[in-house]
NUVOKOL-602701 format. One record per residue (C-alpha): residue number from 0; residue in one letter; x, y, z. Coordinates in steps of 0.2 Angstrom, whole numbers, plus 5000, padded with zeros to 4 digits. Example, Ala and Ser with C-alpha at 12.3 -4.5 7.8 and 13.67 -1.06 7.14 Angstrom:
! residues 2
> 0/A/5062/4978/5039 $
> 1/S/5068/4995/5036 $
This chain:
! residues 620
> 0/M/4280/5540/4978 $
> 1/A/4262/5535/4974 $
> 2/L/4257/5516/4973 $
> 3/L/4249/5511/4957 $
> 4/Q/4236/5497/4956 $
> 5/I/4241/5485/4941 $
> 6/A/4228/5475/4932 $
> 7/E/4226/5467/4915 $
> 8/P/4219/5479/4902 $
> 9/G/4200/5480/4904 $
> 10/M/4201/5470/4920 $
> 11/S/4202/5484/4933 $
> 12/A/4199/5478/4950 $
> 13/A/4188/5492/4955 $
> 14/P/4194/5493/4973 $
> 15/H/4179/5504/4979 $
> 16/Q/4166/5493/4971 $
> 17/H/4155/5484/4984 $
> 18/R/4152/5466/4978 $
> 19/L/4134/5460/4981 $
> 20/A/4135/5444/4992 $
> 21/V/4122/5437/5003 $
> 22/G/4120/5424/5017 $
> 23/I/4106/5411/5015 $
> 24/D/4098/5401/5029 $
> 25/L/4090/5387/5019 $
> 26/G/4079/5380/5034 $
> 27/T/4067/5366/5036 $
> 28/T/4052/5377/5041 $
> 29/N/4058/5394/5036 $
> 30/S/4072/5402/5025 $
> 31/L/4080/5419/5025 $
> 32/V/4092/5429/5016 $
> 33/A/4104/5442/5023 $
> 34/T/4118/5454/5018 $
> 35/V/4130/5467/5025 $
> 36/R/4125/5485/5023 $
> 37/S/4136/5499/5030 $
> 38/A/4146/5486/5040 $
> 39/L/4130/5479/5048 $
> 40/A/4122/5462/5044 $
> 41/V/4104/5464/5040 $
> 42/V/4090/5452/5035 $
> 43/L/4082/5456/5018 $
> 44/N/4063/5457/5019 $
> 45/D/4050/5454/5005 $
> 46/E/4039/5467/4997 $
> 47/N/4027/5465/5012 $
> 48/G/4040/5467/5025 $
> 49/R/4041/5449/5029 $
> 50/S/4059/5442/5033 $
> 51/L/4054/5423/5035 $
> 52/L/4050/5414/5019 $
> 53/P/4040/5398/5023 $
> 54/S/4050/5383/5016 $
> 55/V/4034/5376/5007 $
> 56/V/4033/5373/4989 $
> 57/R/4016/5369/4980 $
> 58/Y/4016/5363/4962 $
> 59/R/4001/5366/4951 $
> 60/A/3998/5360/4933 $
> 61/D/4002/5378/4927 $
> 62/G/4015/5384/4939 $
> 63/V/4023/5384/4956 $
> 64/D/4019/5393/4972 $
> 65/V/4033/5396/4986 $
> 66/G/4031/5403/5003 $
> 67/C/4015/5410/5010 $
> 68/H/4005/5407/4994 $
> 69/A/4010/5388/4996 $
> 70/V/4006/5387/5015 $
> 71/H/3988/5390/5012 $
> 72/A/3987/5375/5001 $
> 73/Q/3994/5362/5014 $
> 74/A/3977/5356/5020 $
> 75/T/3968/5357/5003 $
> 76/D/3981/5350/4991 $
> 77/P/3993/5340/5002 $
> 78/Q/4000/5329/4989 $
> 79/N/4007/5343/4979 $
> 80/T/4012/5354/4993 $
> 81/I/4029/5349/5000 $
> 82/V/4034/5355/5017 $
> 83/S/4051/5351/5026 $
> 84/V/4059/5346/5010 $
> 85/K/4076/5348/5019 $
> 86/R/4073/5332/5027 $
> 87/F/4073/5323/5010 $
> 88/M/4089/5331/5004 $
> 89/G/4102/5318/4999 $
> 90/R/4091/5304/5006 $
> 91/G/4084/5288/4998 $
> 92/L/4067/5281/5002 $
> 93/P/4074/5269/5015 $
> 94/D/4081/5284/5024 $
> 95/I/4064/5292/5027 $
> 96/A/4057/5283/5043 $
> 97/D/4039/5289/5042 $
> 98/A/4037/5290/5023 $
> 99/A/4021/5279/5024 $
> 100/H/4013/5292/5034 $
> 101/M/4016/5307/5023 $
> 102/P/4004/5313/5010 $
> 103/Y/4016/5312/4995 $
> 104/H/4018/5300/4981 $
> 105/F/4036/5295/4983 $
> 106/V/4046/5288/4968 $
> 107/D/4059/5276/4974 $
> 108/E/4073/5280/4961 $
> 109/P/4091/5274/4963 $
> 110/G/4099/5288/4973 $
> 111/M/4089/5302/4980 $
> 112/V/4070/5300/4983 $
> 113/Q/4058/5308/4971 $
> 114/I/4041/5315/4973 $
> 115/S/4027/5314/4960 $
> 116/T/4017/5330/4958 $
> 117/V/4004/5337/4946 $
> 118/A/4019/5346/4938 $
> 119/G/4029/5329/4936 $
> 120/V/4041/5320/4946 $
> 121/K/4052/5332/4957 $
> 122/S/4068/5329/4967 $
> 123/P/4071/5337/4984 $
> 124/V/4085/5347/4975 $
> 125/E/4073/5354/4962 $
> 126/I/4060/5358/4976 $
> 127/S/4074/5367/4987 $
> 128/A/4080/5376/4971 $
> 129/E/4062/5384/4970 $
> 130/I/4065/5391/4988 $
> 131/L/4082/5397/4984 $
> 132/K/4076/5405/4968 $
> 133/V/4064/5416/4977 $
> 134/L/4077/5421/4990 $
> 135/R/4089/5426/4976 $
> 136/Q/4076/5436/4967 $
> 137/R/4072/5445/4984 $
> 138/A/4090/5449/4986 $
> 139/E/4093/5455/4969 $
> 140/K/4078/5466/4969 $
> 141/S/4083/5473/4986 $
> 142/L/4101/5476/4982 $
> 143/G/4098/5482/4965 $
> 144/G/4110/5471/4956 $
> 145/E/4116/5453/4952 $
> 146/L/4124/5443/4966 $
> 147/V/4142/5438/4965 $
> 148/G/4138/5423/4976 $
> 149/A/4131/5417/4992 $
> 150/V/4136/5408/5008 $
> 151/I/4123/5394/5011 $
> 152/T/4121/5386/5028 $
> 153/V/4119/5368/5032 $
> 154/P/4117/5358/5048 $
> 155/A/4134/5353/5055 $
> 156/Y/4128/5335/5054 $
> 157/F/4124/5335/5036 $
> 158/D/4134/5322/5027 $
> 159/D/4143/5323/5011 $
> 160/A/4127/5318/5001 $
> 161/Q/4116/5331/5009 $
> 162/R/4129/5345/5007 $
> 163/Q/4131/5340/4988 $
> 164/A/4113/5341/4986 $
> 165/T/4112/5358/4994 $
> 166/K/4125/5364/4982 $
> 167/D/4116/5357/4967 $
> 168/A/4100/5366/4972 $
> 169/A/4109/5382/4973 $
> 170/R/4117/5380/4956 $
> 171/L/4100/5375/4949 $
> 172/A/4093/5392/4957 $
> 173/G/4106/5402/4948 $
> 174/I/4117/5405/4964 $
> 175/N/4136/5404/4964 $
> 176/V/4140/5396/4981 $
> 177/L/4155/5405/4989 $
> 178/R/4154/5392/5003 $
> 179/L/4144/5380/5013 $
> 180/L/4144/5385/5031 $
> 181/N/4139/5375/5046 $
> 182/E/4124/5383/5054 $
> 183/P/4130/5383/5072 $
> 184/T/4147/5391/5066 $
> 185/A/4137/5404/5057 $
> 186/A/4127/5408/5073 $
> 187/A/4144/5410/5082 $
> 188/V/4150/5422/5069 $
> 189/A/4135/5433/5071 $
> 190/Y/4135/5432/5090 $
> 191/G/4154/5434/5092 $
> 192/L/4156/5449/5081 $
> 193/D/4140/5457/5087 $
> 194/N/4145/5456/5105 $
> 195/G/4164/5456/5105 $
> 196/S/4163/5440/5115 $
> 197/E/4178/5428/5120 $
> 198/G/4179/5411/5128 $
> 199/V/4170/5394/5126 $
> 200/F/4152/5395/5119 $
> 201/A/4140/5381/5116 $
> 202/V/4129/5384/5101 $
> 203/F/4112/5375/5103 $
> 204/D/4103/5374/5086 $
> 205/L/4086/5366/5086 $
> 206/G/4077/5370/5069 $
> 207/G/4062/5363/5061 $
> 208/G/4070/5347/5056 $
> 209/T/4088/5346/5062 $
> 210/F/4097/5347/5079 $
> 211/D/4115/5352/5080 $
> 212/I/4126/5356/5096 $
> 213/S/4143/5364/5093 $
> 214/I/4156/5369/5106 $
> 215/L/4167/5384/5099 $
> 216/K/4181/5394/5106 $
> 217/L/4181/5412/5102 $
> 218/S/4197/5421/5104 $
> 219/R/4204/5437/5096 $
> 220/G/4194/5435/5080 $
> 221/V/4197/5417/5079 $
> 222/F/4182/5406/5078 $
> 223/E/4188/5388/5082 $
> 224/V/4175/5374/5082 $
> 225/L/4181/5362/5095 $
> 226/S/4168/5348/5093 $
> 227/T/4151/5346/5085 $
> 228/N/4137/5333/5087 $
> 229/G/4118/5332/5084 $
> 230/D/4104/5323/5075 $
> 231/S/4099/5327/5057 $
> 232/A/4082/5320/5059 $
> 233/L/4076/5329/5075 $
> 234/G/4068/5346/5076 $
> 235/G/4052/5356/5079 $
> 236/D/4043/5345/5066 $
> 237/D/4044/5330/5079 $
> 238/F/4037/5341/5093 $
> 239/D/4022/5345/5081 $
> 240/H/4020/5326/5077 $
> 241/R/4019/5322/5096 $
> 242/I/4005/5335/5098 $
> 243/Y/3996/5327/5082 $
> 244/C/3997/5310/5089 $
> 245/W/3990/5316/5106 $
> 246/I/3975/5324/5096 $
> 247/L/3972/5308/5087 $
> 248/E/3972/5299/5104 $
> 249/Q/3961/5311/5113 $
> 250/A/3948/5313/5099 $
> 251/G/3948/5294/5096 $
> 252/L/3952/5297/5077 $
> 253/S/3959/5285/5065 $
> 254/G/3960/5281/5046 $
> 255/L/3960/5300/5041 $
> 256/N/3963/5306/5023 $
> 257/H/3978/5316/5019 $
> 258/K/3968/5333/5019 $
> 259/D/3963/5330/5037 $
> 260/V/3980/5324/5042 $
> 261/R/3988/5340/5036 $
> 262/L/3974/5350/5044 $
> 263/L/3977/5343/5061 $
> 264/Q/3996/5344/5058 $
> 265/S/3994/5363/5055 $
> 266/H/3983/5364/5071 $
> 267/A/3997/5355/5081 $
> 268/R/4010/5367/5075 $
> 269/A/3999/5382/5079 $
> 270/A/3996/5375/5097 $
> 271/K/4015/5372/5100 $
> 272/E/4018/5391/5095 $
> 273/V/4004/5397/5106 $
> 274/L/4011/5387/5121 $
> 275/T/4027/5397/5119 $
> 276/E/4018/5412/5126 $
> 277/H/4003/5405/5135 $
> 278/E/3999/5391/5147 $
> 279/E/3985/5383/5137 $
> 280/A/3981/5381/5118 $
> 281/A/3964/5378/5111 $
> 282/I/3964/5365/5096 $
> 283/T/3947/5367/5086 $
> 284/A/3945/5359/5069 $
> 285/V/3931/5353/5058 $
> 286/L/3936/5337/5048 $
> 287/S/3930/5333/5030 $
> 288/T/3919/5320/5038 $
> 289/G/3910/5333/5048 $
> 290/E/3918/5327/5064 $
> 291/T/3923/5341/5076 $
> 292/V/3940/5341/5086 $
> 293/D/3938/5353/5101 $
> 294/L/3953/5350/5114 $
> 295/T/3964/5360/5125 $
> 296/L/3982/5357/5127 $
> 297/N/3992/5364/5142 $
> 298/T/4010/5366/5145 $
> 299/E/4011/5352/5158 $
> 300/V/4004/5339/5145 $
> 301/F/4015/5346/5132 $
> 302/A/4030/5343/5142 $
> 303/S/4025/5326/5147 $
> 304/I/4022/5320/5128 $
> 305/T/4039/5328/5122 $
> 306/K/4050/5323/5137 $
> 307/S/4059/5310/5127 $
> 308/L/4062/5322/5112 $
> 309/V/4070/5335/5125 $
> 310/S/4081/5321/5131 $
> 311/K/4087/5317/5113 $
> 312/T/4094/5334/5112 $
> 313/L/4104/5333/5128 $
> 314/A/4113/5316/5124 $
> 315/P/4123/5324/5109 $
> 316/T/4126/5339/5120 $
> 317/R/4135/5328/5133 $
> 318/K/4145/5319/5119 $
> 319/A/4150/5336/5111 $
> 320/L/4157/5342/5128 $
> 321/R/4166/5325/5130 $
> 322/D/4174/5327/5113 $
> 323/A/4180/5344/5117 $
> 324/G/4187/5339/5133 $
> 325/L/4177/5352/5143 $
> 326/T/4165/5352/5158 $
> 327/V/4149/5362/5159 $
> 328/E/4158/5374/5171 $
> 329/E/4170/5379/5157 $
> 330/V/4156/5385/5145 $
> 331/K/4154/5404/5146 $
> 332/G/4138/5405/5137 $
> 333/V/4125/5395/5127 $
> 334/V/4119/5403/5111 $
> 335/M/4101/5398/5106 $
> 336/V/4098/5396/5087 $
> 337/G/4083/5390/5078 $
> 338/G/4064/5394/5080 $
> 339/S/4061/5378/5090 $
> 340/T/4073/5385/5104 $
> 341/R/4059/5397/5109 $
> 342/M/4049/5383/5117 $
> 343/P/4050/5385/5136 $
> 344/I/4053/5367/5139 $
> 345/I/4069/5368/5128 $
> 346/Q/4075/5384/5137 $
> 347/H/4072/5376/5154 $
> 348/A/4081/5360/5149 $
> 349/V/4096/5369/5142 $
> 350/G/4097/5381/5157 $
> 351/E/4097/5367/5169 $
> 352/F/4110/5357/5160 $
> 353/F/4122/5371/5158 $
> 354/A/4117/5379/5175 $
> 355/Q/4115/5396/5167 $
> 356/E/4102/5406/5157 $
> 357/P/4104/5404/5138 $
> 358/L/4109/5419/5128 $
> 359/N/4094/5425/5118 $
> 360/N/4098/5443/5113 $
> 361/L/4099/5439/5095 $
> 362/D/4083/5433/5086 $
> 363/P/4086/5414/5085 $
> 364/D/4077/5413/5068 $
> 365/K/4089/5426/5060 $
> 366/V/4106/5423/5068 $
> 367/V/4111/5410/5056 $
> 368/A/4107/5420/5041 $
> 369/L/4116/5435/5048 $
> 370/G/4132/5425/5052 $
> 371/A/4132/5418/5034 $
> 372/A/4130/5436/5027 $
> 373/I/4146/5442/5037 $
> 374/Q/4155/5427/5030 $
> 375/A/4149/5430/5012 $
> 376/N/4154/5448/5014 $
> 377/V/4172/5443/5018 $
> 378/L/4173/5430/5004 $
> 379/A/4166/5442/4991 $
> 380/G/4181/5453/4995 $
> 381/N/4172/5467/5003 $
> 382/R/4182/5465/5019 $
> 383/S/4199/5459/5024 $
> 384/E/4199/5441/5030 $
> 385/D/4214/5446/5041 $
> 386/D/4201/5453/5053 $
> 387/W/4195/5436/5059 $
> 388/L/4198/5418/5055 $
> 389/L/4185/5404/5054 $
> 390/L/4190/5386/5059 $
> 391/D/4176/5374/5055 $
> 392/V/4176/5355/5058 $
> 393/I/4170/5340/5049 $
> 394/P/4155/5331/5058 $
> 395/L/4159/5313/5055 $
> 396/S/4175/5303/5052 $
> 397/L/4180/5298/5034 $
> 398/G/4189/5282/5030 $
> 399/L/4191/5267/5019 $
> 400/E/4184/5249/5019 $
> 401/T/4197/5236/5023 $
> 402/M/4197/5217/5022 $
> 403/G/4183/5209/5032 $
> 404/G/4171/5224/5030 $
> 405/L/4180/5235/5043 $
> 406/V/4182/5254/5043 $
> 407/E/4200/5262/5043 $
> 408/K/4197/5280/5048 $
> 409/V/4209/5292/5039 $
> 410/V/4201/5309/5044 $
> 411/M/4194/5309/5061 $
> 412/R/4178/5318/5066 $
> 413/N/4180/5336/5072 $
> 414/S/4196/5338/5062 $
> 415/T/4197/5357/5057 $
> 416/I/4194/5360/5038 $
> 417/P/4200/5362/5025 $
> 418/V/4211/5347/5029 $
> 419/A/4221/5334/5020 $
> 420/R/4226/5317/5028 $
> 421/A/4236/5302/5020 $
> 422/Q/4238/5284/5025 $
> 423/E/4247/5269/5017 $
> 424/F/4239/5253/5013 $
> 425/T/4245/5237/5004 $
> 426/T/4238/5222/4994 $
> 427/Y/4230/5207/5001 $
> 428/K/4234/5193/4988 $
> 429/D/4250/5189/4979 $
> 430/G/4251/5196/4961 $
> 431/Q/4236/5208/4965 $
> 432/T/4236/5222/4951 $
> 433/A/4221/5231/4956 $
> 434/M/4213/5238/4972 $
> 435/S/4195/5243/4975 $
> 436/I/4193/5258/4986 $
> 437/H/4177/5261/4995 $
> 438/V/4176/5278/5004 $
> 439/V/4164/5278/5019 $
> 440/Q/4158/5290/5032 $
> 441/G/4154/5287/5051 $
> 442/E/4160/5282/5068 $
> 443/R/4156/5264/5068 $
> 444/E/4168/5250/5065 $
> 445/L/4159/5240/5052 $
> 446/V/4156/5246/5034 $
> 447/S/4138/5240/5035 $
> 448/D/4135/5253/5049 $
> 449/C/4143/5268/5040 $
> 450/R/4137/5278/5025 $
> 451/S/4145/5273/5008 $
> 452/L/4151/5289/4999 $
> 453/A/4160/5283/4984 $
> 454/K/4169/5268/4976 $
> 455/F/4183/5268/4963 $
> 456/E/4198/5257/4957 $
> 457/L/4216/5259/4956 $
> 458/R/4223/5248/4942 $
> 459/G/4241/5245/4936 $
> 460/I/4249/5240/4952 $
> 461/P/4265/5229/4948 $
> 462/P/4262/5211/4953 $
> 463/M/4271/5208/4969 $
> 464/V/4269/5197/4984 $
> 465/A/4255/5201/4996 $
> 466/G/4260/5216/5007 $
> 467/A/4274/5222/4997 $
> 468/A/4265/5236/4987 $
> 469/R/4263/5253/4995 $
> 470/I/4247/5262/4990 $
> 471/R/4246/5280/4998 $
> 472/V/4228/5286/4999 $
> 473/T/4225/5304/5002 $
> 474/F/4209/5312/5008 $
> 475/Q/4206/5331/5005 $
> 476/V/4191/5340/5013 $
> 477/D/4188/5358/5006 $
> 478/A/4180/5372/5015 $
> 479/D/4163/5367/5011 $
> 480/G/4166/5350/5019 $
> 481/L/4166/5341/5002 $
> 482/L/4178/5327/4999 $
> 483/S/4191/5321/4986 $
> 484/V/4201/5305/4988 $
> 485/M/4217/5300/4978 $
> 486/A/4226/5283/4978 $
> 487/R/4244/5282/4972 $
> 488/E/4255/5267/4970 $
> 489/Q/4272/5273/4977 $
> 490/S/4284/5263/4966 $
> 491/T/4277/5266/4949 $
> 492/G/4267/5282/4952 $
> 493/V/4251/5275/4945 $
> 494/E/4236/5284/4953 $
> 495/S/4218/5286/4953 $
> 496/S/4206/5298/4961 $
> 497/V/4188/5303/4964 $
> 498/T/4179/5319/4969 $
> 499/V/4165/5312/4980 $
> 500/K/4149/5315/4972 $
> 501/P/4137/5304/4981 $
> 502/S/4125/5293/4972 $
> 503/Y/4111/5304/4980 $
> 504/G/4117/5320/4971 $
> 505/L/4112/5325/4954 $
> 506/S/4124/5322/4939 $
> 507/D/4131/5337/4930 $
> 508/E/4121/5332/4915 $
> 509/Q/4105/5332/4925 $
> 510/I/4109/5349/4932 $
> 511/T/4113/5356/4915 $
> 512/Q/4097/5350/4908 $
> 513/M/4087/5358/4922 $
> 514/L/4096/5374/4920 $
> 515/Q/4093/5374/4902 $
> 516/A/4074/5370/4905 $
> 517/S/4073/5384/4917 $
> 518/H/4080/5397/4905 $
> 519/T/4070/5390/4890 $
> 520/H/4054/5392/4900 $
> 521/A/4058/5407/4910 $
> 522/K/4045/5418/4900 $
> 523/D/4032/5405/4900 $
> 524/D/4034/5403/4919 $
> 525/M/4032/5421/4922 $
> 526/L/4016/5422/4912 $
> 527/A/4009/5407/4921 $
> 528/R/4013/5415/4937 $
> 529/A/4005/5431/4932 $
> 530/L/3989/5421/4926 $
> 531/Q/3988/5412/4943 $
> 532/E/3990/5427/4953 $
> 533/A/3976/5436/4943 $
> 534/R/3965/5421/4945 $
> 535/V/3967/5420/4964 $
> 536/E/3963/5439/4965 $
> 537/G/3948/5437/4954 $
> 538/G/3941/5422/4965 $
> 539/R/3943/5433/4981 $
> 540/L/3934/5448/4973 $
> 541/I/3920/5437/4967 $
> 542/E/3918/5429/4984 $
> 543/A/3918/5446/4993 $
> 544/V/3905/5454/4981 $
> 545/E/3893/5439/4982 $
> 546/A/3894/5440/5001 $
> 547/A/3891/5458/5001 $
> 548/L/3876/5456/4989 $
> 549/E/3868/5442/5000 $
> 550/E/3870/5454/5016 $
> 551/D/3865/5471/5009 $
> 552/A/3855/5468/4993 $
> 553/H/3842/5481/4999 $
> 554/L/3855/5494/4996 $
> 555/L/3856/5491/4977 $
> 556/K/3848/5503/4965 $
> 557/E/3838/5499/4950 $
> 558/G/3847/5490/4936 $
> 559/E/3863/5489/4947 $
> 560/S/3861/5471/4952 $
> 561/D/3860/5465/4933 $
> 562/K/3876/5475/4929 $
> 563/I/3886/5468/4944 $
> 564/A/3880/5450/4939 $
> 565/A/3886/5453/4921 $
> 566/R/3903/5458/4927 $
> 567/I/3904/5443/4939 $
> 568/D/3900/5432/4925 $
> 569/A/3913/5440/4914 $
> 570/L/3926/5438/4927 $
> 571/H/3922/5420/4929 $
> 572/E/3924/5417/4910 $
> 573/A/3941/5427/4910 $
> 574/I/3947/5416/4925 $
> 575/K/3944/5400/4914 $
> 576/G/3955/5407/4900 $
> 577/D/3974/5408/4899 $
> 578/D/3976/5427/4897 $
> 579/H/3981/5436/4913 $
> 580/R/3977/5453/4905 $
> 581/L/3959/5448/4902 $
> 582/V/3957/5443/4920 $
> 583/T/3965/5459/4926 $
> 584/Q/3953/5469/4915 $
> 585/A/3938/5459/4921 $
> 586/L/3944/5463/4939 $
> 587/E/3944/5481/4936 $
> 588/A/3927/5481/4928 $
> 589/L/3919/5472/4942 $
> 590/N/3928/5484/4955 $
> 591/H/3921/5499/4945 $
> 592/A/3904/5492/4944 $
> 593/T/3903/5490/4963 $
> 594/E/3911/5506/4969 $
> 595/S/3894/5515/4972 $
> 596/F/3887/5500/4981 $
> 597/A/3902/5498/4992 $
> 598/A/3901/5517/4996 $
> 599/R/3883/5515/5002 $
> 600/R/3887/5499/5012 $
> 601/M/3901/5510/5021 $
> 602/D/3889/5524/5024 $
> 603/A/3876/5512/5031 $
> 604/S/3889/5503/5042 $
> 605/V/3894/5520/5050 $
> 606/N/3876/5526/5053 $
> 607/K/3873/5509/5062 $
> 608/A/3888/5512/5073 $
> 609/L/3883/5530/5077 $
> 610/T/3865/5526/5081 $
> 611/G/3860/5530/5099 $
> 612/Q/3876/5540/5102 $
> 613/K/3876/5557/5109 $
> 614/L/3887/5571/5102 $
> 615/E/3896/5574/5118 $
> 616/E/3900/5556/5120 $
> 617/L/3908/5555/5103 $
> 618/E/3918/5571/5107 $
> 619/N/3925/5563/5123 $
């Protein structure tokens, strides 16, 4: 007898339809989007074949640039060009240690820090949403349809505020979040499924702004996180900063303006990348004051000035092993994740610590996105989840404030999620009819040393002698690592609860307003982008033509110079206007006016190259 698939009228499950889902690695330095095609996880490229999207956003008065277009403005417009925004997610101004040395105009609002730009005051959530929006558009263009959702990765050591901020950013970008997934776990998924590996593995994840170490056990399709540790304020940016400080010291520089600071920071990052493949890196820059920086950094000096940073990655690694109850000898392999693990000093330190060569057969920049794509494919219903099981953990303990400002831990760190834990508490005073419940996160014993997540009150407790009331407090952590807490008085059944939305997150009303604004201004934003792109192209063409005229004016024919000059003036005027179509027309007119001149320049260049050459030499 044949089986029939039953569904509500008009709601057929379409069993053979592939649902479009992606994995997104929202990184400090670069971001990526990946999907599963023909059972293989692949990273999606942009129209120019680039897989990495620089996590850089530049605000202009008439629009916003994201990625490569924004990178070029770091030195010229540092106050409106935000880099490494991931470090600000879910953070207040007091949490940002080096805020005074950054080029941004921070606004110390209650809750999450804001940044004042030429386009208005922006939150890290809004800035991150711009990056996610580009990745969503890239995916929908590449896959040819609307996404059902995405798995977005976060550092294992992101706390509740940072995770909520990430979900808010995705929602603002028009993305349905299927799940937040810890980055090391995503890497293990990609590595384990790709290699069919089993045993205990360490995932060493050093990105641009965060460091995570996770110990995982892979066995017959089960991915179990045994422990995790790390530092949410340690990454490749810190290595760049050490080089930047070394440049200042060696060149005797001080009191630099923001443009020169950003210029030297860019050179510092470039030098670090050169040292990945070479023994020396030249650092040459001309500052706005006319001063010239001309230095050479070698691997020995680089190792010396960053020695303490390397040590900062090994301390959490030791603790993660202790928490998992394992020795170095029991670790079968070390998976390297994050572009910063390409540094030879990191490779050497990790290899020496674990007494084995780290595993590098997957691209450290892409492995997290690939793992997230595999998980997204499962959650979208394209693959049976029975094939494998993912057991993640919470990075920090969750508890309550008790009398004396002490912390009573209810859910211990490294507990597998999703998880629910309950504990009973009682009243402190006779006749007490209400209880204030303060939810905190951290490993310290005092509330003042932990992070406050939420506060709520339980009212209606029957007046009893102190210690007689029984209040049961239940913690629930979902698969995204987000928390809800409920308190219930056992004798009366009176209860109160809170879904922990940290003070650093955006309110539902704020998010709704932003979404409405993005829809309302969608057409205006598109036109503004087209105008800016045309203006940039026009400026480039004018520069190229003027340089050619200066070099080869003798190749111009009679009357040609005036014609080209008129077209240049027309393009200048169009660029000043607000109609991108007029700019495009002026561009085409200038291109047409210079075609013959360009052809003569090409002929002259070829003739010059062939002068003095013999025919037989050319044939050989």
